[in-house]
C-alpha positions in Angstrom: 0.0 0.0 0.0 1.3 3.5 -0.9 1.9 5.6 2.2 -0.1 8.9 2.4 3.1 11.0 2.8 3.8 10.2 -0.9 0.7 12.2 -1.8 0.3 14.9 0.8 -2.6 16.7 -0.8 -4.5 13.6 -2.0 -7.3 14.4 0.5 -7.3 18.1 -0.4 -6.5 21.0 1.8 -8.0 23.2 4.5 -7.9 26.8 3.3 -9.5 29.7 5.2 -11.7 27.3 7.3 -12.9 25.5 4.2 -11.9 22.1 2.8 -11.0 22.2 -0.9 -10.6 19.0 -2.9 -9.5 19.0 -6.6 -11.4 16.7 -8.9 -10.6 16.0 -12.6 -13.6 15.1 -14.8 -13.1 11.8 -16.6 -15.0 10.3 -19.5 -16.8 8.0 -17.0 -18.2 11.2 -15.3 -20.0 12.4 -18.4 -23.2 11.6 -20.1 -24.0 11.3 -23.8 -23.8 15.1 -24.2 -20.3 15.4 -22.9 -21.4 17.2 -19.7 -20.9 15.8 -16.2 -23.9 13.5 -15.4 -26.0 15.3 -12.7 -25.7 12.4 -10.1 -21.9 12.7 -10.2 -21.9 16.1 -8.5 -23.3 14.2 -5.5 -20.4 11.8 -5.7 -17.9 14.7 -5.9 -19.5 16.2 -2.8 -19.4 12.8 -1.0 -15.6 12.7 -1.7 -15.3 16.2 -0.4 -17.1 15.4 2.8 -15.2 12.2 3.3 -11.8 13.8 2.7 -12.6 16.8 4.8 -13.4 14.4 7.7 -10.2 12.5 7.0 -8.1 15.6 7.3 -9.9 16.5 10.6 -8.9 13.1 12.0 -12.4 11.5 11.7 -12.0 8.2 9.7 -15.0 6.2 8.5 -13.2 2.9 9.0 -12.4 3.7 12.6 -16.0 4.8 13.3 -17.2 1.5 12.0 -14.6 -0.6 13.8 -14.7 1.2 17.1 -18.4 2.1 17.6 -20.3 0.5 14.7 -21.4 4.0 13.5 -21.2 6.0 10.4 -22.5 9.1 8.6 -25.6 9.3 6.5 -27.0 12.1 4.5 -30.3 13.2 6.0 -31.1 16.0 3.5 -29.5 17.6 0.5 -30.7 20.6 -1.4 -29.0 21.0 -4.7 -28.7 23.8 -7.3 -27.1 22.9 -10.7 -25.8 26.1 -12.1 -23.5 25.3 -15.0 -22.2 22.1 -16.7 -18.7 20.7 -16.3 -17.0 18.9 -19.2 -14.5 16.2 -19.7 -10.9 17.1 -18.5 -12.1 20.1 -16.5 -10.3 20.4 -13.1 -12.8 21.2 -10.5 -12.7 22.2 -6.8 -15.2 20.8 -4.3 -15.5 23.2 -1.4 -16.9 22.1 1.9 -17.7 24.4 4.8 -19.2 23.5 8.1 -22.2 25.7 9.1 -23.3 23.9 12.3 -22.5 20.7 14.2 -24.6 19.8 17.2 -25.9 16.6 18.7 -25.7 14.0 16.0 -26.2 16.4 13.0 -23.9 18.5 10.9 -25.0 21.1 8.4 -22.6 21.8 5.5 -22.4 24.1 2.5 -20.7 22.5 -0.5 -20.0 23.8 -3.9 -18.2 22.7 -7.1 -16.1 25.3 -8.9 -14.2 25.5 -12.2 -11.8 28.4 -11.7 -14.0 31.3 -10.8 -17.3 29.7 -12.0 -19.6 28.1 -9.4 -21.2 25.1 -11.2 -23.1 23.4 -8.3 -24.2 24.2 -4.8 -25.6 22.0 -2.1 -26.8 22.5 1.5 -26.3 19.2 3.3 -27.5 17.8 6.6 -25.6 14.6 7.6 -26.0 12.6 10.8 -24.0 10.1 12.7 -26.0 6.9 13.3 -25.3 3.6 14.9 -25.6 0.2 13.2 -29.4 0.2 13.7 -29.7 3.7 12.1 -30.3 5.5 15.4 -28.7 8.9 15.9 -25.5 8.9 17.8 -24.2 12.1 19.4 -20.9 13.5 18.3 -18.0 13.1 20.7 -16.6 16.3 22.2 -13.5 15.9 20.0 -15.7 15.8 16.9 -17.6 18.9 17.9 -14.3 20.7 18.5 -12.7 19.8 15.1 -16.0 20.5 13.2 -16.2 23.9 15.0 -12.7 24.7 13.8 -14.0 25.0 10.3 -17.0 27.2 11.1 -16.8 30.7 9.5 
């Protein structure tokens, strides 16, 4: 397995209290028109949320192994503004708005240079193996709060 230090920015970066993840658009991301298929913006945002958590020290595999819990999306409001095309280099930006109890509210957007292509307001929750809400630990609340504007 390749060690993470060989690819220090693989999970993106935290810049000005916001997580930024670069994504290149591949042929598999597009539909017959050559534009990114709409559902793939949701996948891009999932990668952004996952890598943001990773950089904050919250790892999905550890949550599952240690407490049989994981994150689920409770609600997502999306606005598709402009299309992305094959070979575009995009940035997925993730900002925490609020994290309390078992829920987090995030603003996410996908950019190509100075053009915002997609926006989403996301509510995600931490749940146990039976789907019941599980409160964030004090450490989680602290690191999530570090990214609030």
